[in-house]
N, C-alpha and C positions, 0 to 999 in steps of 0.2 A: 360528657359528665365533667363538671368543673371541679377543680381541685383547690382547696383552701389551705393556705399556709398560716401557721400561728407561730410567732417568735416571742418567747416569753410566756409563762403560764401562771399568772397570778389570778386574783379574784375576778377581774373583769374578763380576761380571756376565758376562764372557766365558765362564767355566766353565759358568754356568747356561744360557746361550743355546746353547753348543756341545753340552751334554748333551741338551737338549730336541730339538735338531735331529738329533743322532746317533741318539737313541732313537726318532725319528719321532713324538714326542709333539706337537710343533708344527711348522708349516711356516714357512719364512722370511717369507712374506707376513703372518704373524700378529704379527710384531714391529714395534713402533714405538720407535725409539731416539733419545734426545736426549742430547747431550753437548756441553760447551763447547769441547772440543778433539778433533779427529779423531785418535785414537791409532793406532798401528801395528796393534793388535789389531782395531780397528774397520775399518780399511782391508782387512785380511785377510778379515774376515767378509764385507764387501761384495763382494770379489773372488770369493769362493766362493758367495755367496748374494745374487744380484742383486735378489731380491724383498724384501730387508730394507728397511724404511722408515726413513730418517733424517729426523727431523721436529722441530717446535717443541713447547714445553710446552703451548701451546694445542691443538695437534693431539692430544696425548696425553690431555688433559682431555676433549676432545670425542669421542674414538673408542675409548678403551681400557676394558676391563673390570677389569683389575688393573694396577697400576704398581709396579714394584720401584724404590725410591729407593736407588741404590747410590753414594752420595756420602759423603765423610767426615762424622763425627758433627756437627761444628760447622757444616756446610753444609746439614744436613737441613731445618731449620726454614725457612731462606731459600727452599729449593726449594718447600716446601709453600705458602709465602706467594705464590710466583710462579705457582702452578697456578691456572688460571681455574676458576670454578665449573663442575662437570661437569653436563651435561644429564641424565645418569642416574647411578646409583650407581657410583662409582669406588673400588675397594678399593685402598687405599694400604698398601704393605708396605715398611717401613723395614729396610734391611740394614745397620744401624749399631749399634755398642755405645753404651750409656749414654744414648740418647735414649728416654725412657720413653714408655709409652702415653699417660699423662696429658699429657705435653708435646706429643706428636703431636696429640692431640685438641683442644688449645688453639689449634692452627693450621689445623685443617680440620674441616668438618662431615661429612666422608666416613668410612666405616668404615676402621679402621686395624688393622694387625698388625705385629708385629716378627718378624724372621727372622734367625737367626745361622747363617751357612753354615760349612762346614769344608773345608779343603783336600782332604781325602780323598774328597769327593764327586766330584772329578775322575776317580777310578777307580771310581765307582759305589758307594761305601760311606761309612760315617760317619753321624753323627746330626745332623740339622737341628733346631735349637731354634725353636719358635714360641710366641708369646703373642698373644692377640687382645684388641682393645678391646671394651668392653661393648656397643658398637653394631654390631659385626661379626656379621652373620647366619650361620646354619648353612651356607647355600649358598656364601658366600664362604670360610668356613673350610674346607669340604670341597674346594673348587676349589684352594685353596692347598696343602692336604695332598696332593692328587692330583698337582699339578705337581712338588712337591718330592720325592715318593716315587719319581719317575722316576730319581733318582740318589742317594737317601739314605734312611735310616730317619728318619721324622718323629716328634718327641716334643714334645708341648705341655707347657710348664712354667710354673708361676706366676711372675709377673714378679719377685717378691721373691727368687726363687732363680736368676734368669737369669744373673747375673754369675758365681756359683760354677759353674753348669752350663757356662757358656761356657769356663771354664778347662779343663773336662774334654772339650770337644768341639772348639770352634774353635781354642783356643790349644794344646791338648795335642799336636798334631803338632810344633809348635815346641819345646815342653818336652821331649818324648820325643827329638827329634833332638838337643837340647842335652845331654841325659843320655848318649845313646849316643856323641856326639862325645867327651865326656870319658872314657867307658869305653874307646873306641878308642885315645885318646891315652895312657891309663894302660897299656894293653896294650903299646904301642910302647915306653914308658919302662921297662917291667919285663920285656921279652923281646926276642927277635930278630925279632919279627913286623914287617912293614912296615905303614904306615898304610892302604895300599890293601887289604891282606889283612884287617886288622882291620875296615875298613868292610864288606867283602864278608861276612865271617863274621857280623857283628852284624846286618846288613841281613836276611839270610836267617833268622837266629835270630828276629828280630823278626817277620818275616812268618809263619814257622811257628808261633810262639807265639800270635799272633793267631788263626790258623786253628784251632789246637787249642782255644783258649778258646771260640771261637764254635761250632765243629762238635761238640765233645764236651760243651759246656755246663759247663766247669770254671770254678771261681772262681780268683782269683789265689792265694789261700791253698792251695787244693787242688793247683794247679800247682807251687807251691814244695815242698809235701810229697812230691809224686811224684818231683821231680828231686833235692831236697836230702835225701838219706838222713842219718839221725842219725849224727853223728860223721864224716861224709864231707867231701870237699873242697868240694862245692857248699854244703853246710850251713854250713861255716865262712864262706864268702863271703856267703851270705844273712844270716848273723848280723851281719856288719859293716853291711850295708845297713839291716837292721832296727833297729840301734842308732843309726845316724847320720842316716838319711834323714828320720825324723819332723820334726826341727827344720828341715831344709832345706825340706820341703814346707809346714810351718807358715809359714816365712818367705815362701815363694812366694805363698801365699794372702794373707798380710798385705799384701805389696807390691802384688799385682795388685788386690785389693779396694780398697786405698787409691787406686790409679790410676783405677779406675772412679769412685770418689767425687770425685776431683779433676776428671775429665772432665765429670761431671754438674754440678759447680759452675761449670765454665767455660761449659757450655751455658746454665745458668740466668743467669749474669752477662751473656752475650752477648744472651740473649733480653730482658733488662731494658732494654738499650740499643738494641734493634732498632727 
């Protein structure tokens, strides 16, 4: 029976543990959790699952098969340095942006992988991005894919494409919500609709559009063509988006990729003074 370590217990760690428990993939006794502060989330988990083990980093090194490091990017390398040498192979999975596989491998001789989660996995969908270090064996890779497939679609992506892919998986729920927030407020400014009505209409339109795309295998362009008839009202609106959105999204990628680069530089600088 495999033992899963969790270091740090924020929202994403809680989502992962709760989904594994809800799906029956893992039992509470298979978790070993270490965190510097006992959060409300962790207290609730312990109340509902008394067999969860709250333990030290040394315990995780000694007993776990795989450990998910769920701490902020600038804290990941410190955590790796604090892990005692494992008696057997310990698969270390970093759940942090901008901490590269090379950087992880400089701080441990254990097999490493990166995993970028997404908020939508809380409802059993969305894409989990993974990338593996060169010393991570097939068995460890397959175990990670099996665990993550309990609540998501797992896609392995080359690390040099990780940041852009993260924009489309992990960050996109926030981007989409920001876009629809502005559309809802525009509806209120330009009509007698209330904000609550706009939210409801757009939320169900978003849900239905996603289902149509997945279930019928339509592309975005095909969906636009089906709804936006030539010379029609929807076509007029789509034309505005097609004219103005490219620059907005180019700016979005420029800014986010710059932020990834800045974070990597901060990690490198902190590592030099470690």
